[in-house]
C-alpha positions in Angstrom: 63.8 19.7 -44.7 61.1 18.4 -42.4 60.4 14.7 -42.0 57.0 13.5 -43.3 54.5 12.7 -40.6 51.5 10.7 -41.5 48.2 12.0 -40.3 47.0 10.5 -37.0 43.7 8.7 -37.1 41.4 8.6 -34.1 40.0 5.5 -32.4 36.5 5.9 -33.8 38.0 6.2 -37.3 40.0 3.0 -36.8 36.9 1.2 -35.6 34.9 2.4 -38.6 37.7 1.3 -40.9 37.8 -2.2 -39.4 34.0 -2.5 -39.7 34.1 -1.4 -43.3 36.9 -3.7 -44.2 35.2 -6.6 -42.5 31.9 -5.9 -44.4 33.9 -5.6 -47.7 35.8 -8.9 -47.1 32.6 -10.8 -46.2 30.8 -9.3 -49.1 33.6 -10.1 -51.5 33.4 -13.8 -50.4 29.6 -14.1 -50.1 28.1 -11.9 -52.9 29.4 -14.1 -55.8 27.9 -17.2 -54.1 24.6 -15.4 -53.5 24.5 -14.2 -57.1 25.3 -17.7 -58.4 28.6 -16.6 -60.0 30.8 -18.9 -57.9 30.9 -22.5 -56.8 30.4 -25.5 -59.0 27.9 -28.2 -59.0 28.6 -31.9 -59.1 26.9 -33.8 -61.9 26.7 -37.6 -61.3 26.8 -40.0 -64.2 23.7 -42.0 -64.8 24.8 -45.7 -64.5 22.2 -48.5 -64.9 22.7 -51.5 -62.6 25.9 -50.3 -60.9 28.3 -52.8 -59.3 31.3 -52.1 -57.1 33.7 -53.4 -59.8 31.9 -51.2 -62.4 32.4 -48.2 -60.2 36.1 -49.0 -59.9 36.0 -49.9 -56.3 38.3 -52.5 -54.8 37.4 -54.6 -51.7 39.1 -52.1 -49.3 37.1 -49.3 -50.8 33.9 -51.3 -50.6 34.5 -52.0 -46.9 35.0 -48.3 -46.3 31.8 -47.4 -48.2 29.9 -50.0 -46.1 31.3 -48.4 -42.9 29.9 -45.1 -44.1 26.5 -46.7 -44.4 26.3 -47.4 -48.1 25.4 -51.1 -48.2 25.0 -51.4 -51.9 26.7 -49.9 -55.0 23.4 -48.2 -56.1 23.4 -46.0 -53.0 27.0 -44.9 -53.4 27.1 -44.5 -57.2 26.0 -40.9 -57.2 28.9 -39.9 -54.9 31.4 -42.0 -56.7 30.5 -40.9 -60.2 29.9 -37.2 -59.4 32.2 -34.9 -61.4 32.5 -31.1 -61.1 30.8 -29.0 -63.7 33.4 -26.6 -65.0 31.1 -24.7 -67.3 30.9 -20.9 -66.9 28.9 -18.0 -68.4 30.5 -15.4 -70.5 28.4 -12.7 -68.8 29.8 -13.6 -65.4 33.4 -13.7 -66.7 32.9 -10.2 -68.3 31.5 -8.9 -65.1 34.4 -10.2 -63.1 36.9 -8.7 -65.6 35.1 -5.3 -65.4 35.2 -5.3 -61.6 38.9 -6.3 -61.4 40.0 -3.8 -64.0 37.8 -1.1 -62.5 39.3 -1.8 -59.0 42.8 -1.5 -60.3 42.0 1.7 -62.2 40.6 3.3 -59.1 43.5 2.0 -57.0 46.0 3.5 -59.4 44.2 6.8 -59.6 43.9 7.2 -55.8 47.5 6.1 -55.3 48.8 8.6 -57.9 46.9 11.4 -56.2 48.2 10.5 -52.7 51.7 10.0 -54.1 51.7 13.4 -55.7 50.4 15.0 -52.4 53.3 13.4 -50.5 55.9 14.5 -53.0 54.4 18.1 -53.0 54.4 18.1 -49.2 58.0 16.8 -49.0 59.6 18.7 -51.9 57.2 21.5 -52.8 55.3 22.1 -56.0 
């Protein structure tokens, strides 16, 4: 019985593979941001007449805010009261589920095909 030898890939094929994988990785990270499907926005609470105490800041925190250039509580209130918006759209979630399930279906199909080829090569039909 002969040992299995994987096919040898040339240098140009390796370079093309690396470029394609790099494009896919950058695309997977950037396209959802570009389409507005990822990332969250911060929504500050509207506070009338803010004070350092009303914003929950102690004297040490006030001193640090002042070192950062926020002299009064009104200028820092948007940063202090900002909370992440965790809302999402059903359409974006469905699109994500379809992409993930489709990816795994394709992955399983190609893996099964390659697995059967290796078994056939190693042990015959």
